[in-house]
N, C-alpha and C positions, 0 to 999 in steps of 0.2 A: 582390223587390217588384214592384209593377205599373207599367205604363206609362201616363202621361197626356200631355196636350198639351205640358206643359213638361218631361217626362222621367219618371223613375220617381217614384212617390209612395207614401206610407205613411199610415196612419191610427192615431191613438192612442186607445184605448178607456180611459177614465179614470174611476175612482170616487173622489169626494172627499167629505169631511166637509162639513156645512152651511157651515162657515167657509172652505171652499176648500182645506183641507189634504188632499193626496192620500193615499188609503188603498191603492189598487191600480191598476196600469196594465198594458196589453198593447198591443203594436205589431203591426199586421197590414198586409197589402197594401191599397192604396187602394180596390179594388173590393169588399172584404169588407163585407157589410151589418152594421150595428151590432147588430141583433137576434141574429145568430148567435154573438156573443161575450159576450153578457150573462152567461150561467151561468158561463163560465170566469173572467171578471174579477170577478164577485161572489163566486166561490168563493175568491178570493185575499184577500178582505177580512178583516183581523184588527184589532180595535180594543181596545187595552189598557184595562183597568179597574184601579182601585186594589186591589181584592180580588176573588179568584175567577178563573174562566176568561175568556179573551178573548171579546169579543162578535163574532159572525160575521154577524149579521143587523141591518141598519138598520131603523129604525121605518118609513121610507118611501123610495121611490125616485122621483126626478124625472127624467123623460126626455122626449125630443121625440117627434114623431109616428111616427118609425121604430119605436118600441117599442109601438105600438098594435096588438098581435097577440094573438089569443086564447091562444096557447100561453104567451106571456110573462105575460099577466095571470093565468093559471092557476098558473104557476110561482111568481109572487109571492104569490098568495093561499094556496097550500099552505104557504108558509114564514112566513105572517103578516106580510108586508111590504106596507105601503100603497102604492098606485100613484098618482102625480101625473103622469099622461100625457094630453095632449090627444088627442082623437079625430081620426082621419083623416076626410076627407070620403068618405063611402061612397055609391056609386050607389044602393044599395037601402035607404038609411036606417040609422038606428042600431038596435042591439039593444035589446029591452025590458029594463027593470030597471036600466039605468045612467043616471045623471043627465045631461042634455044639456049642461050647462055645465061648464067647466073651472075647478076650484077651485084657483087658484094659491096661496092662503093655507094650504093643507093641509100 
């Protein structure tokens, strides 16, 4: 694992159901950026349904500003997953076509 001021550290990347029930988890070194593990931890999600195959795609993903990257937004869009991610403050302004407000109710 990695070394921090207090010693070695680790980070838990966790995907939960809206009610807080864990669906998938991955432990990495503390310095690992959240966005690099999104595809891996999302690929481990399996949600049981009463009939039929297990669901592997959530309707939406809520994340913090670390997930505000064009590659992540494209990855979610290709899979039909809604993104509830606030925008980072960008020095050159925001990109056209995306609403400026963060919709937490989505």
